[in-house]
VMD Tcl script that draws the C-alpha trace (Angstrom):
set ca {
  {0.00 0.00 0.00}
  {1.48 3.35 -1.08}
  {0.55 6.43 0.98}
  {1.44 9.83 -0.55}
  {1.95 12.76 1.81}
  {-0.50 15.37 0.52}
  {-2.08 14.93 -2.93}
  {-4.79 17.39 -4.04}
  {-8.38 16.22 -3.51}
  {-9.96 16.92 -6.89}
  {-13.25 15.58 -8.20}
  {-14.98 15.52 -11.57}
  {-16.78 18.68 -10.43}
  {-13.54 20.70 -10.46}
  {-12.49 19.16 -13.78}
  {-15.83 20.02 -15.36}
  {-15.74 23.61 -14.05}
  {-12.20 24.10 -15.41}
  {-13.29 22.69 -18.78}
  {-16.26 25.08 -18.84}
  {-13.90 27.95 -18.06}
  {-11.60 27.00 -20.92}
  {-14.57 26.73 -23.30}
  {-15.84 30.14 -22.18}
  {-12.82 31.84 -23.71}
  {-12.22 33.77 -20.47}
  {-9.30 32.18 -18.63}
  {-7.50 35.03 -16.85}
  {-8.86 37.20 -14.00}
  {-12.58 37.58 -14.60}
  {-16.04 36.61 -13.38}
  {-15.04 33.36 -11.66}
  {-12.28 35.06 -9.66}
  {-14.69 37.80 -8.59}
  {-17.28 35.19 -7.59}
  {-14.74 33.26 -5.50}
  {-13.67 36.47 -3.75}
  {-17.28 37.26 -2.86}
  {-17.94 33.73 -1.56}
  {-14.84 33.76 0.65}
  {-15.59 37.21 2.07}
  {-19.17 36.20 2.87}
  {-18.09 32.93 4.53}
  {-15.31 34.47 6.60}
  {-17.31 37.56 7.50}
  {-15.25 40.34 5.96}
  {-16.43 43.09 3.66}
  {-13.85 42.30 0.98}
  {-11.46 39.60 -0.18}
  {-8.81 39.69 -2.90}
  {-7.64 36.48 -4.58}
  {-4.07 36.48 -5.86}
  {-1.64 33.88 -7.20}
  {-0.16 32.87 -3.82}
  {-0.26 33.46 -0.08}
  {3.16 35.03 -0.46}
  {1.79 37.64 -2.86}
  {-1.10 38.33 -0.48}
  {1.24 38.93 2.46}
  {3.60 41.10 0.44}
  {0.79 43.23 -0.97}
  {-0.55 43.75 2.57}
  {2.87 44.97 3.68}
  {2.95 47.32 0.70}
  {-0.54 48.63 1.53}
  {0.79 49.36 5.02}
  {3.77 51.16 3.43}
  {6.24 49.01 5.36}
  {9.74 49.38 3.98}
  {13.34 50.35 4.58}
  {14.11 51.26 8.18}
  {11.12 49.31 9.51}
  {11.04 46.03 11.43}
  {8.53 43.20 11.12}
  {8.42 40.34 13.64}
  {7.61 36.71 12.83}
  {8.33 33.20 14.07}
  {11.61 31.35 13.62}
  {9.53 28.15 13.30}
  {7.73 28.53 9.98}
  {8.11 28.30 6.22}
  {10.19 30.96 4.50}
  {7.15 32.76 3.03}
  {6.29 34.13 6.49}
  {9.60 36.01 6.58}
  {10.78 36.44 2.99}
  {8.04 38.99 2.25}
  {9.54 41.24 4.93}
  {12.83 41.22 3.03}
  {11.00 41.80 -0.27}
  {9.73 45.20 0.92}
  {13.12 46.21 2.33}
  {12.25 45.93 6.03}
  {14.29 44.07 8.66}
  {13.22 40.56 9.72}
  {12.98 39.97 13.47}
  {12.64 36.26 14.36}
  {11.19 35.03 17.65}
  {11.81 31.62 19.23}
  {8.91 29.29 20.00}
  {7.58 28.58 23.47}
  {9.12 25.56 25.22}
  {5.89 23.59 25.17}
  {4.24 24.99 22.03}
  {4.89 25.57 18.34}
  {3.63 29.15 18.79}
  {5.93 32.13 19.23}
  {7.13 33.01 22.71}
  {4.74 35.90 23.30}
  {6.82 37.37 26.13}
  {9.85 37.47 23.84}
  {7.68 38.93 21.09}
  {6.51 41.76 23.34}
  {10.08 42.50 24.42}
  {11.19 42.67 20.75}
  {8.81 45.49 19.79}
  {10.63 48.78 19.19}
  {9.82 52.17 17.67}
  {10.74 50.65 14.30}
  {8.23 47.76 14.55}
  {5.41 48.16 12.05}
  {3.86 44.67 11.89}
  {3.80 41.22 13.46}
  {3.27 38.11 11.32}
  {2.01 35.32 13.60}
  {1.62 31.84 12.09}
  {-1.38 29.51 12.38}
  {0.82 26.42 12.22}
  {-0.88 23.28 10.96}
  {-4.22 25.10 10.86}
  {-4.37 25.83 14.61}
  {-5.15 29.50 15.33}
  {-2.49 31.39 17.26}
  {-3.40 33.35 20.41}
  {-4.97 36.37 18.73}
  {-6.23 37.81 22.02}
  {-2.71 37.83 23.44}
  {-1.34 39.44 20.28}
  {-3.82 42.29 20.38}
  {-3.17 42.81 24.09}
  {0.56 43.09 23.33}
  {0.22 45.66 20.54}
  {-2.21 47.72 22.63}
  {0.27 47.78 25.53}
  {3.04 48.87 23.16}
  {1.09 51.69 21.46}
  {3.31 54.29 23.12}
  {6.27 53.06 21.03}
  {4.41 53.05 17.72}
  {5.50 55.58 15.11}
  {2.98 55.39 12.23}
  {3.88 55.87 8.61}
  {1.11 56.38 6.09}
  {-2.67 56.48 6.16}
  {-3.46 52.92 7.27}
  {-0.81 52.77 10.00}
  {-2.07 56.11 11.32}
  {-5.66 54.85 11.35}
  {-4.62 51.67 13.20}
  {-2.55 53.61 15.73}
  {-0.54 50.52 16.69}
  {1.56 47.70 15.28}
  {-0.44 45.74 12.66}
  {-1.29 42.05 13.13}
  {-0.70 40.46 9.71}
  {-1.48 36.78 10.21}
  {0.07 34.04 8.11}
  {-3.10 31.96 7.77}
  {-1.69 29.82 4.95}
  {-2.77 26.66 6.83}
  {-5.95 27.80 8.57}
  {-8.66 28.33 5.93}
  {-11.85 27.34 7.75}
  {-10.45 27.51 11.28}
  {-12.27 29.39 14.06}
  {-11.14 31.22 17.19}
  {-13.64 32.10 19.95}
  {-16.42 31.44 17.47}
  {-15.03 33.79 14.81}
  {-13.65 32.72 11.46}
  {-9.90 33.03 11.03}
  {-9.50 35.72 8.39}
  {-11.82 38.12 10.19}
  {-9.68 38.49 13.32}
  {-6.23 39.82 12.37}
  {-5.83 43.18 10.64}
  {-4.77 41.29 7.49}
  {-4.88 37.51 6.89}
  {-3.14 35.69 4.04}
  {-4.43 32.25 2.99}
  {-2.72 29.73 0.73}
  {-4.54 27.66 -1.89}
  {-1.41 25.80 -3.06}
  {-1.81 22.21 -4.28}
  {-0.88 20.70 -0.89}
  {-3.37 22.79 1.09}
  {-6.80 21.65 2.34}
  {-8.50 23.90 -0.20}
  {-6.69 24.33 -3.49}
  {-6.75 26.37 -6.68}
  {-3.48 24.65 -7.81}
  {-1.61 27.87 -7.06}
  {-3.30 30.80 -5.37}
  {-4.21 32.60 -2.21}
  {-6.61 35.06 -0.66}
  {-6.15 38.23 1.39}
  {-8.84 39.33 3.83}
  {-8.82 42.21 6.28}
  {-10.74 43.81 9.11}
  {-12.45 47.13 8.50}
  {-10.36 49.99 9.89}
  {-12.12 53.18 11.00}
  {-11.48 55.92 8.46}
  {-10.24 53.55 5.73}
  {-12.50 52.76 2.77}
  {-12.57 49.03 1.94}
  {-13.48 49.66 -1.70}
  {-10.38 51.82 -1.99}
  {-8.20 49.08 -0.43}
  {-9.65 46.56 -2.87}
  {-8.94 48.89 -5.80}
  {-5.36 49.48 -4.63}
  {-4.78 45.74 -4.32}
  {-6.07 45.25 -7.86}
  {-3.60 47.89 -9.06}
  {-0.74 46.25 -7.16}
  {-1.55 42.85 -8.69}
  {-1.91 44.03 -12.31}
  {1.13 46.24 -13.05}
  {-0.62 49.35 -11.72}
  {-2.97 49.19 -14.72}
  {-6.10 51.29 -14.19}
  {-8.39 48.75 -15.90}
  {-8.33 44.99 -15.61}
  {-8.67 42.79 -18.68}
  {-12.40 42.32 -18.14}
  {-13.05 46.07 -18.08}
  {-10.97 46.57 -21.23}
  {-13.16 44.15 -23.23}
  {-16.11 46.52 -23.16}
  {-16.67 48.10 -26.57}
  {-14.54 51.19 -27.02}
  {-12.95 50.83 -23.59}
  {-9.43 49.95 -24.68}
  {-7.65 52.91 -23.11}
  {-6.01 52.57 -19.71}
  {-3.37 54.23 -17.56}
  {-0.44 52.86 -15.57}
  {-0.65 54.59 -12.22}
  {2.29 52.82 -10.54}
  {5.20 50.56 -11.53}
  {3.80 47.66 -9.54}
  {3.47 43.87 -9.67}
  {1.87 40.92 -11.48}
  {0.29 38.43 -9.12}
  {-3.40 38.11 -10.05}
  {-5.42 34.90 -9.84}
  {-6.75 33.43 -13.09}
  {-10.30 32.25 -13.72}
  {-8.92 28.77 -14.46}
  {-7.56 28.64 -10.90}
  {-10.73 30.21 -9.46}
  {-12.82 27.56 -11.24}
  {-11.13 24.87 -9.14}
  {-11.76 26.95 -6.02}
  {-15.47 27.44 -6.73}
  {-16.08 23.68 -6.71}
  {-13.68 23.09 -3.82}
  {-15.74 25.60 -1.87}
  {-18.91 23.55 -2.33}
  {-17.14 20.42 -1.06}
  {-15.11 22.07 1.69}
  {-17.37 21.57 4.75}
  {-17.30 17.80 4.18}
  {-13.54 17.92 3.63}
  {-13.01 19.70 6.96}
  {-15.18 17.10 8.70}
  {-13.16 14.26 7.18}
  {-9.91 15.83 8.39}
  {-11.34 15.97 11.90}
  {-12.22 12.26 11.70}
  {-8.67 11.35 10.60}
  {-7.12 13.45 13.36}
  {-9.38 11.68 15.88}
  {-8.15 8.28 14.71}
  {-4.49 9.34 14.88}
  {-4.90 10.93 18.33}
  {-6.65 7.87 19.77}
  {-3.81 5.60 18.63}
  {-0.77 7.77 19.34}
  {-1.41 9.84 22.45}
  {-1.67 6.80 24.76}
  {1.86 5.85 23.62}
  {3.26 9.16 24.83}
  {3.56 10.69 21.36}
  {3.00 14.44 21.54}
  {0.61 15.73 18.89}
  {-0.56 19.16 17.78}
  {-3.92 19.83 19.48}
  {-6.28 20.77 16.70}
  {-9.47 21.29 18.66}
  {-10.11 23.03 21.97}
  {-12.87 24.70 23.97}
  {-12.36 28.07 22.25}
  {-10.87 27.17 18.85}
  {-11.18 24.78 15.95}
  {-8.36 24.04 13.53}
  {-8.64 23.53 9.80}
  {-6.78 20.24 10.38}
  {-4.09 20.97 7.84}
  {-1.05 19.11 9.24}
  {-0.66 16.25 11.70}
  {2.51 17.11 13.63}
  {3.91 14.56 16.09}
  {6.87 14.75 18.46}
  {8.66 11.66 19.76}
  {10.03 12.43 23.24}
  {13.71 11.77 23.79}
  {14.80 11.01 20.24}
  {17.60 12.78 18.35}
  {17.35 14.40 14.93}
  {19.24 11.43 13.50}
  {16.76 8.98 15.03}
  {13.90 11.10 13.69}
  {15.35 10.77 10.19}
  {15.72 7.00 10.65}
  {12.01 6.73 11.49}
  {11.05 8.73 8.38}
  {13.26 6.45 6.27}
  {11.69 3.34 7.78}
  {8.21 4.71 7.04}
  {9.31 5.42 3.45}
  {10.52 1.82 3.14}
  {6.93 0.82 3.93}
  {5.79 3.30 1.24}
  {4.39 5.88 3.66}
  {5.51 9.44 2.93}
  {6.19 11.59 6.00}
  {7.57 15.09 6.34}
  {9.01 17.57 8.85}
  {7.33 20.89 9.72}
  {9.50 22.88 9.95}
  {13.24 23.20 9.68}
  {13.60 26.53 11.55}
  {14.48 29.52 9.38}
  {17.86 30.20 11.09}
  {19.05 26.79 9.85}
  {18.64 27.79 6.19}
  {21.44 29.36 4.15}
  {19.48 32.49 3.22}
  {18.76 33.33 6.85}
  {22.28 32.48 7.99}
  {23.46 35.07 5.46}
  {21.13 37.57 7.10}
  {22.89 36.93 10.41}
  {20.55 34.48 12.12}
  {21.98 31.62 14.19}
  {19.95 28.61 15.33}
  {21.83 28.70 18.66}
  {19.69 31.73 19.50}
  {16.50 29.69 19.00}
  {16.87 26.62 21.23}
  {13.15 25.92 21.58}
  {12.60 26.03 17.82}
  {15.47 23.59 17.34}
  {14.12 21.26 20.03}
  {10.71 21.18 18.34}
  {12.33 20.44 14.97}
  {14.71 17.71 16.15}
  {12.03 15.17 17.10}
  {9.12 16.27 14.85}
  {7.53 13.98 12.25}
  {4.47 14.94 10.21}
  {2.18 12.10 9.15}
  {0.03 12.08 5.99}
  {-3.22 13.98 6.57}
  {-5.47 14.54 3.57}
  {-8.98 13.78 2.38}
  {-7.88 11.22 -0.20}
  {-6.98 8.80 2.64}
  {-9.25 5.81 3.10}
  {-9.90 4.27 6.51}
  {-7.79 1.30 5.41}
  {-4.87 3.60 4.59}
  {-5.19 5.42 7.92}
  {-5.06 2.09 9.75}
  {-1.99 1.14 7.70}
  {-0.20 4.39 8.67}
  {-1.07 3.89 12.35}
  {-0.03 0.22 12.39}
  {3.34 0.89 10.80}
  {4.10 4.08 12.73}
  {3.35 2.49 16.10}
  {5.34 -0.60 15.12}
  {8.40 1.45 14.16}
  {8.13 3.70 17.23}
  {8.43 0.71 19.58}
  {12.18 0.84 19.02}
  {12.41 4.53 19.93}
  {9.88 5.32 22.64}
  {11.58 5.37 26.04}
}
mol new
graphics top color blue
foreach p $ca { graphics top sphere $p radius 0.5 }
foreach p [lrange $ca 0 end-1] q [lrange $ca 1 end] { graphics top cylinder $p $q radius 0.2 }
display resetview
C-alpha cells in the first residue's frame, strides 16, 4: 500500500468547471475570480477579499498597503516556512525572528513583546498546521506597546498601533472564539497551493478587518492595481466596446489569480465543509492511537478554537534528529511518505546570510529535532489510515523510552 503525503483532492466537479472555463474563452482574472472572492468574504465575514496567485503575494501586498519598507522592522516566528519572513525582506524591512515557546509551536509571546521597538510596524504570527495562534494575546501586546508606535502612512495612522498580519496559509476554515480566522487579524493571508486543504493549484486570498477611516473599496482597488502592473483597468473592463484605453498609475506587480484557478476553487468551496469534517475524523483516529503511547501531537481542537486540520505534527520524546530521520526512512521503506514541519528559518542558508543563528532559538530547534508529520489529507481511506497507524506504532516501539 502506497501512501502519498498530501495529494490534491480533486473531483470531476472541479475538472468540469475548469473545462467550462476553458470553453468560455475567459481564462484570466474575470467573473469566476470575482465570484470566489465574494464567496470567501461572505463565509469568513469580511467586507472584501482579494484572490491572488499565492499566499506570499497576499502577504507582500498587505505589507505594501501598510507602506512598510526600509528602516522598519517586522516580527515573525523562527519556526515557519520561508514565506512568512521572505516577504519582509521583499519590501526592504528588517526581519525579526522570535523563538517558540518551550511547550508549544507558537511564538514566545513574552519574547515577542520585548522585541517590539519604535521601528516595529507589523507582526506576522503563524497559524501552524491550521491551529489559530493566540490572537487575544497578540492584540493585548500591541495595545500595551502603542506608546512606542510611530505610524507611517494612512493605514498605519488609522490603526494607531503595530499591525497584526497573520500568516493563515494553513488555517482556511479555522475558528477562534467562534469567529472565522480571516476576520480576526488586521490582514490575513491564505494559501490555496496544491498541498493545502483547499486548493486552486496555485493561489491565495487576502482578507482584512475594517479599519475606521479607511474605505474598503479603496483598499480593494489598490490591491487590484498592485496585482496588475498598476494598470487602471483589468482585462475584463478593457473588453467593453470602445474601452481599450487605460493608464499605468504605478510601476507595480503581477500576481493576479486566473479564472482557471478560481474555477477549481469554486467547486472546492462547495465540497469544503465535508472535507473539513473528514480531516477531523482522521485526526481523531491518529490521536486515539498515538497519544496513549506518549507521542506528543498538535492539538487541533479546543474549547475556544477549531483548527482547519491541515497538518498532523507529532513529536517523539527523547529522540535525536538522527533517530527522527531513521524513522522517516523506515516509514518510506513501507511506502508511507512523512515530512518535517519545519526546519527553523535560522538553519537555512538564506537566513544564515542575514545573520541568524539557530543557537539563538533553542526551543525552535528542540521542536524540529524530534518532529515527524504524518500524511493527513482527504484522499486517505480508513484502510490507509489504519496502515499508517499500524506501521508508525510498530516502528516507534524501538524509539519510545
